[in-house]
N, C-alpha and C positions, 0 to 999 in steps of 0.2 A: 072321645072321638074328636078329631081335628078336621075342620073343613078347609080345603085349600084348592087353589087353581094353578094350573101350569101357565105361567106368565111369560111374556116376551123376555128373552135373555140376550145379553150383549153378544154380538157376533153370531147369533143363531137365527135361522129361519124357522119361525113357528107357524105352521100351516093352519093350526086350529087351536082353540082353547078347550082344554079337557078338564072337567070337574071330577074329582075323585075323593073318596073317603079313605083315610088311613088311620091306623092306631099310632099313638105315641109309643116310643120315641120315633121320630121321623128319619131318620137314620141314614146318615151319610157314612156308610160302612165301607172302608177301603178294602179293595180286593188286592191281595198281595200274591204275586207269582214268584214262587221259589221252587226250583226243581227238587223233588224229594226222593227220587229213586226210579227204578225201572217200571215198565208198563205192568199193569195188573196181571196176575196169574190167570191163565185161561185164554188170553188173546196173544196173537203172534206179535213179536217184536223182531228187530233186526238180529241176525245171527251174532253169536259171541265174537266171531272174528272181526266184526265191524264196529265193536264197541270202542269208545274212546272217551276222552275227558268230558266232564259235564260243565256246561256253561250255566252259571247262576246269575239271574237277573230278576229284578222285581219292579213293579210299578203299581200305582194306586189309581183308582177312579173315584169320582165324587157323585155318582149317580145314586138316587135313592134305591132301596132294596129291589123294587119291582119295576123300575123304569128300564126301558130298552132304548138304545140309541139308534136312530135312523140316519144313515148317511146316503144322500143321493149323489148322482154323478156331479151335479153342480157343487155340492158340498166338497167332494173330493177334488174337483178342479180348483176351488177357492183355497182349499187346504194346501194343495201342491204349489199354488202361486205364493201362498204365505210362507211356506217353508222353503220354496225353491225346488224345482224339479230335480236338478242335479243332486242337491242335498238329500232330497227324498229318496232317490235311487241309492245313494250311498248308505243311508240309514237302513234301507231294505237289504242291501248287500251285507251289511254288518249283521243284521238279524238272521239272514239266511246262513251265514257262516256259523253263528252261534247255534242255530237249530240243527244244521247238518253235523255239527261237532258232537251232538248228543243224540245221534241217530237211533240208538238202542232204547231211548226213552219214549219213543213214539209207537203207537199201534199203526202199522203200515199196511196198505192194501192197494192193488190197482184200482183205478176209478171204474165206476159202474157206467157203462155206455149202452145207449139204445140207438141203433142205426136205422136210418130211413133212406129211401132213394134220394131224397133231397138234402140229407145232412145227418147230423148226430146230436144227441142231447146226453149230457154226462153229469154225474154226481161225483164229487171228489171230497171224501171225508178224511180227516186226520185228527188225532188227539194224543195228548199226553195226560198226565195226572191232574192237570189244572184246567186246561182249556180243551174244548171240542170245537172244531171248525169244519165247515163244509162249503163247497162252491157248487152252484148250479150253472152250467155253461153249455152253450150250443155251438155248433159249427155248421153254418148253412151258406156256402159260397154264393148260391143263387140269390140271396137276399139283396145283394147290391143292385140287381136289376129293378128291385121294387123300392129302392131308397131306404133300405134297412141295413143295419150292421150285419156282417157275416158272422161275427162272434159277439155275443152279449152274455153277461154273467151277473149273478148276485151271490153274495156270500154272507155267512153268519158265524159269529164267534160266541160261544156259550161258556158259562161257568160249569166245569165238569163236576164240581162238588155238589151242586144243587140241580144241575140240568137246566137252569134258567138261562134264556138268551140274554146276551149283553149288548150285541150290536148286529143289525142287519144293514147291509150296504150294497151299493153298486160295486161289482167286481170287474166291470169291463175295463175301466181305466187302471184299476189296481192290478189286473192280470198283465196288462202291458208293462207296467212298472216292475212287477216281480219277475217277469220273463226276462226283461233287460238286465235286472240285477243278477239273476241266476246266470245269464250268459257271461257277465263280467266276472262273477265268482269263479266259474269254470275256467275262463280265460286266464285268470290270475295264476292258475296251475299249469295251463296248457299252451298259452301263447308266449312268444318271446317278449321279454320285458321292454325291449326297445322298439316295439311295433309302432309304426307311424302312418301306415296306409291301410284303410278299411275298404273292402269291396262289399257292396250290398246288392244281392240278386233278389228282386221283388221289393217294390216300394209301397206296399200296402199299409195297413193301419198300425203295424208293430214297429216299423223300422226307424221312425224318428226317435222313439224311446231307446231302441237299441243303439243308435248312433250317438245320442247324447250320453248314454251310459258308458260306451267305450271311450268317448272323448273325455269323460271325467276321470277315467282310469289310465289312459295312455295319452301321450303327447301327439295326438293325431295331426298330421299335416294335410292329408288328402283323403277324401271319401269319393270313391268312384261308384256309380250306381247304374242299374239297368232294370227295366221292366218292359214287358210287351205292351203295356198301356202307357202311351206318352203323356196322357193327362195325369196319371198317377205319379209319373216322374216329375212333372211340373209341380204338383202338390208337395212332393217331398222337398224339392229345391226351395219352394216358397216358404215352407215351414222352418227351414234351417238356414235361411239367407243370412242371418246375423251371427252365425257361429264362427269361431276363429279359424276353422280349417277350410281348405279349398274344396268346393263341390265340382265334380267332373262328371257330367252326364255321358253315358256311353251308348253306342249303337248295337252292342252285342254283349253276351255274357263273357266271351273271350276277352274283349276289350276291357271290361270291368275288372277281370281277374288279373290283368297285367300288373305285376309288381306288388300285389296285395300281400300284406303281412297277416291280416285277418280277413276271413270271408264269412259273411252272414247270408244264409239262404232263408228266405221267408216267403215262399210262394204258396198259393191257396188251392191250386188244382188238385182235386181228389183222385189222382191216378198215379201210376208209376212214371217217373220222369228220369231223364239223365241230363241234369243241368250242365254237368261237366265231368271229365274223367281225371284220373290222377295225372295224366300228361299235361293237363291245363294248369296244374297247381305248381307254384314255385317251392323248392325245398325250404323248410322252416315255417310254412304257412300253418295257421290254425284255422280250422273250418268250424263255424258255429251254425249248425243245421237246426233250425227251429220250425221248419215248415211241415215236417212229417208229424202227424198226431193221430192217425187212425189206421186200421188195417187197409192195405191196398194203396196207401198214399205215401210215396217216397220221392225224394229229390235227387238221390245219388245212385250210381250203379253199384251192384253187389260186389264187383271186383275191386272197387275203390276201398270198400270196408276192410278188405284183407291186406291193404297196403298202408294203413294208417294206425296210429295209436288211438283206440276208440274208447270213449268214456260215456256212460249213460247215467241217468238219475236213479232209476229203480228197475232192476233187470226184469222182473216179472211183467211190468207194464211195457217197458221198452221193446221186449220181444214180440209184443202184440202190435204196437203202434209205431215204433221208431224205424229208422233206416235199417236197424239190425233185424227187423222182421224178415229181411231177405237172407239172413244167415242163421247163426245160432249163438248161444252164450259163449262159446269158445273164442269168438272174435272180440269179446269185450275185455279190455284191459282192466277197467275198474269202474266202480260206481263213484259218483261225485263225493259222497260221504267218505269214501276211503282216501281220497286225495286230501279232503279237509282234515280228517283225523290223522293223516300221516302214515297210514298203514300201507299205502302204495304211493309211488312217486308219479308226478305228471310228466312234464317235458324232460327228456334226457339231454338233448343237445339242440343247437341252433338250426340243424338241417332236418330235424324230424318233422313229419307232417302229422298233426293231431286233429281229432274230430270229436266234438261234443255233440252227441246225438240226443237232442233235447226234445221231449214231447210234452213237458209240463207235468209236475207232480204235486200232489195235495200238500206235502210238507211246505212247498213254496207258498201256497195259499195261506197256510197256517202262519207263516212268518209275516207276510204282508198284512194279514188281518190283525195280528197283535200290534204291529207297528201303527197301522191306521187307527186302531182303537186308542192306543196311547196318545197319538198326536191329536186326535179329535177331542179327547177329554182334556188334554193339556191346553189346547188353544180354543176350546169351546166351539167346535164346529158340529153341525148336525142338529137333530131334533129329538128330544126325549119324549117318549110316549109311554103311557101305561097300557102295554099290550096285553097283559095277562089278567085274569080275574084276581081281585084282591078282596077276598071274603073275610068277615070277622072270624069265622070258624073254617079253617082249611078243609074240614071234612064235610062242610055244608055247601057244596057247589050249587045245588038247586036253590038254596037260599039266596045266593048271589043273583041267580037268574030271576028270582021272584022279587028282589028288592027294588 
């Protein structure tokens, strides 16, 4: 037996000292991720028509066999500062493209949602043959009145081979980053490549991430923005004051839409809205609708859906939660994976109006969790703890309790 203590490590916040007993060898066992095939028999994966090339990638970690990494919101903030937010978003976008390109390798399902009068709590699992991830996330718009976030989340990534958890982390920041990265990935197929003007409708917690993501992909010259809350508009302008594009506050949605190449809608009201109609949109515009995320919550009128090229993330979930809940699957041109895999095309011409009806999907959480885990282990962010029992005899759990 070897006696050891978890000591303070460079660049890591250690909140406590934990004494554990482990057997030799102590074992820095690298975990290698290499895609090895389709999902296991007996669980549903994507239809054959949506299969495409497999992305192969791998990385290793240096945690001991039974350690679990904890990443707090402060850890993720510090990691984003270390890497650079724009670079972080680009890494996430690349990971999303890799994972969407091997769509058929995942076990996919709509998220499990429990609805309350005041909001919703959701569980979002996703797995391939190497990792299992899930996110717990809420949506409570009224929380703002009590000084709480309207959306808060935690997530976990586990080794599918053993079932052991590898990392538990805040997902509130990571969700904003992966949502922005997903928006840009979709826009790379649906927006005009020469887009220079972005309109933002709703300037809540998500839109700075969205704006920085689009500015990192397009040569944005102007960002026009509107919200019914003037204080929120001021917050948005303050946070982006040093960006290279011009910020133009607007007094109405119509003013914000004027001349926009890309429109992002990100409102929080949980009811059916009509933020604008097709007549308010210029030919060639791409609409990035991220506000709809539950039954009964939409931002756009049903008739607009019939006049655009509409793309979703995962049809079974989008029909419940997206703008498309006002219609049917016949209005959907493609799922995002089909664009990434090349089985369907995105934008046809410079005058076409496109719509990404984004509700957030668990595969996106899978991508950001594996990227966050890789960065955290590479740059030594977070805290390692012995979360699970480590008994001399795995069959003697009671002996661990009595020791």
